[in-house]
C-alpha positions in Angstrom: 110.5 130.4 143.0 110.3 130.4 139.2 108.4 132.9 137.1 107.4 133.2 133.3 106.6 136.6 132.2 103.3 136.8 130.5 102.2 140.3 129.1 104.6 141.7 132.0 102.8 140.0 134.5 104.4 137.2 136.4 103.2 133.3 136.1 104.6 130.7 138.9 105.7 127.4 137.9 107.8 124.7 139.4 109.3 121.6 137.7 110.5 118.1 139.4 111.6 115.1 138.1 113.3 113.9 134.7 111.8 112.7 131.3 109.1 114.0 128.8 107.1 117.0 130.4 103.9 116.1 131.9 102.0 119.5 132.9 99.3 119.6 135.2 96.5 122.6 134.9 94.6 123.6 137.6 90.8 123.9 137.7 88.6 127.4 138.3 88.9 128.8 141.8 92.0 126.6 142.3 95.9 126.9 141.8 98.5 124.5 141.1 98.5 123.7 145.1 95.6 121.0 144.2 98.7 118.8 143.1 100.8 118.9 145.6 100.4 115.2 146.5 99.1 113.5 143.2 102.0 115.3 140.9 105.0 113.9 143.1 103.9 110.5 142.1 104.8 111.2 138.7 108.2 112.3 138.7 110.1 109.5 138.2 109.1 109.0 135.1 108.2 112.8 133.8 109.4 116.1 134.2 106.2 117.3 136.1 105.2 121.1 135.7 103.1 122.9 137.7 101.7 126.1 137.0 99.0 128.8 138.4 97.3 130.7 135.7 97.2 134.2 136.1 95.0 135.6 138.4 95.4 132.5 140.6 97.6 131.1 143.5 101.4 132.4 143.2 101.1 134.3 140.0 100.2 137.9 139.5 96.5 139.2 139.9 93.7 140.1 137.4 91.3 143.1 138.3 89.0 140.9 136.4 89.0 137.6 134.3 89.0 137.8 130.6 85.7 136.5 129.2 87.6 133.6 127.0 89.3 132.7 129.9 89.9 129.1 129.2 91.3 130.1 125.7 93.2 133.3 127.2 94.9 130.2 130.0 95.5 128.1 127.2 97.7 131.0 125.1 99.4 131.5 128.6 100.4 127.7 128.6 101.2 127.7 124.7 103.9 131.1 125.6 104.9 128.8 128.4 105.9 125.8 126.5 107.5 127.9 123.9 109.2 130.1 125.7 110.9 127.1 127.7 111.2 124.9 124.0 109.3 122.0 125.5 107.4 120.2 122.9 105.9 116.1 123.0 104.4 117.3 126.1 101.6 115.4 127.9 98.9 117.5 129.9 96.2 116.4 132.7 93.8 119.3 133.5 90.9 119.1 135.3 87.6 121.1 135.5 88.5 124.2 134.1 91.9 122.8 133.4 90.7 120.5 131.2 89.1 122.8 128.7 92.6 124.8 128.8 94.4 121.6 128.1 92.2 120.9 125.0 92.3 124.6 123.8 96.1 124.0 124.0 96.5 120.6 121.9 93.7 122.1 119.2 95.7 125.7 118.8 99.4 124.4 119.0 99.4 120.8 118.2 102.9 120.9 117.5 103.6 120.9 121.1 101.4 118.4 122.5 101.6 114.4 122.5 98.7 113.3 125.0 96.1 114.9 127.1 93.9 113.8 130.0 90.8 115.8 130.6 89.0 115.4 133.8 85.8 116.1 135.3 84.4 118.8 133.0 81.4 120.4 131.4 82.0 119.6 127.9 82.2 121.3 124.7 79.8 124.2 125.7 78.8 125.6 129.3 75.9 124.4 130.5 72.8 126.7 131.3 71.7 124.6 134.3 75.1 124.2 135.7 75.8 128.2 135.3 72.1 128.6 136.7 73.2 127.0 140.0 76.8 128.6 140.1 75.6 131.5 142.4 73.8 129.7 144.9 76.9 126.9 145.1 79.3 129.8 145.4 77.7 131.7 148.0 77.4 128.4 149.8 81.0 127.5 149.2 82.1 130.9 151.0 79.9 130.4 154.0 81.6 126.7 154.3 84.7 126.3 156.4 85.9 123.7 154.4 85.8 125.4 151.1 87.1 128.7 152.8 90.2 127.0 153.9 90.4 125.3 150.5 90.4 128.7 148.7 92.9 130.0 151.5 95.0 127.2 150.6 94.8 127.7 146.7 95.7 131.4 146.8 95.8 133.1 150.3 94.2 135.7 151.9 92.6 137.5 148.7 90.6 134.3 147.7 87.4 136.0 148.0 88.0 138.2 145.1 89.4 135.4 143.0 86.0 133.5 143.7 84.0 136.2 143.0 86.3 137.1 139.1 85.5 133.4 138.6 81.9 133.3 139.1 81.6 136.4 137.4 83.4 135.1 134.3 81.5 131.6 134.0 78.3 133.7 133.9 79.4 136.1 131.1 81.2 133.8 129.0 78.0 131.3 129.2 75.7 134.5 128.1 78.1 135.8 125.5 80.5 133.3 124.2 78.8 130.1 124.9 81.7 127.4 123.7 84.8 126.5 124.9 87.0 125.8 122.1 87.7 128.3 119.2 88.3 125.2 116.6 86.3 122.0 115.8 87.2 119.0 118.0 87.9 116.9 114.6 90.9 118.9 114.6 92.3 117.4 117.6 95.3 115.3 116.7 96.5 114.6 120.1 95.9 111.2 122.3 92.9 111.9 124.5 91.7 110.4 127.6 88.2 111.7 129.0 87.8 110.7 132.8 85.5 111.8 135.4 83.4 110.5 138.2 79.8 109.0 137.6 78.8 110.6 141.0 80.6 114.3 140.0 78.6 116.4 142.3 78.4 119.1 139.9 77.8 117.3 136.4 75.1 114.7 138.2 73.2 117.8 139.6 72.7 118.9 135.7 71.4 115.5 134.6 71.7 111.5 135.2 74.8 110.1 133.4 75.8 113.7 132.5 79.5 113.2 131.9 79.1 109.9 130.3 76.5 111.2 127.4 78.7 114.3 127.1 81.8 112.5 126.5 80.8 109.7 124.4 79.5 113.1 122.1 82.9 114.5 122.2 84.5 111.2 121.4 82.5 110.9 118.5 83.6 114.3 117.1 87.2 113.9 117.8 87.0 110.6 116.0 89.8 109.0 118.5 90.4 108.6 122.1 89.1 106.7 125.4 86.9 107.7 128.1 87.0 106.4 131.8 84.5 106.9 134.4 84.9 106.1 138.1 81.9 104.5 140.4 83.0 106.6 143.2 84.3 109.9 143.9 83.2 113.4 143.4 84.6 116.6 141.7 87.2 116.4 140.4 87.7 112.7 139.8 91.4 112.5 139.5 91.4 114.4 143.1 89.0 111.7 145.0 90.2 108.7 143.2 93.8 109.2 143.4 94.9 105.9 143.3 93.2 104.3 140.8 93.5 107.2 138.8 97.3 107.4 138.9 97.5 103.8 137.7 95.0 104.3 134.8 97.0 108.1 133.9 100.3 106.1 133.9 99.1 103.3 131.4 98.0 105.9 128.9 100.9 108.3 129.0 103.7 105.7 129.0 
């Protein structure tokens, strides 16, 4: 296993394939294991990179997550790319990883070529989503399928990771209330926003939530594309793997 040192802690990563770097960024309560199957499809065209943020997966643990989590994780990614001397990088991020991907592109535009941001809240945390979170997480921890997912992502200490994540989402919405430090109109990378119209988390907030949120973001950015799948759930890229692979490959190549 390969590790990158950040703030005296080990961040796990793996690489396979050849070509331009393609970095996959996992969502909240997940790890790079969520991409174990889909990432393999890209290795003929790209140098595929999987990474576990600190506190997740095979990376070193944190006692608690920093309140500005998605920015902090972007700083981890930027440090990794600089150490590896990677530029012209394509990034696919899903859910929380989508916010991280956009932060990386905003903070280090010289490193990033194209971004696919999948199944995420938008520019700001949604109060209804946050309000529903405690119930959703309690139900998930009691559900056998969810427990198996968490265990596959992290191992035996998954409960602490899920609790850390729940706590930081609630604090962030109350105390910060934005995911990005820089204005979206500064984004230079080519951007594709993807999601499912039937995303169980976003549709619980409002009908057509992703469609309206993404349209607003693209208007602020000034360029980019949107693709919403008619079927599938959260995240769209995993629940619509075949179609997502075709669309993403066309966009990235």
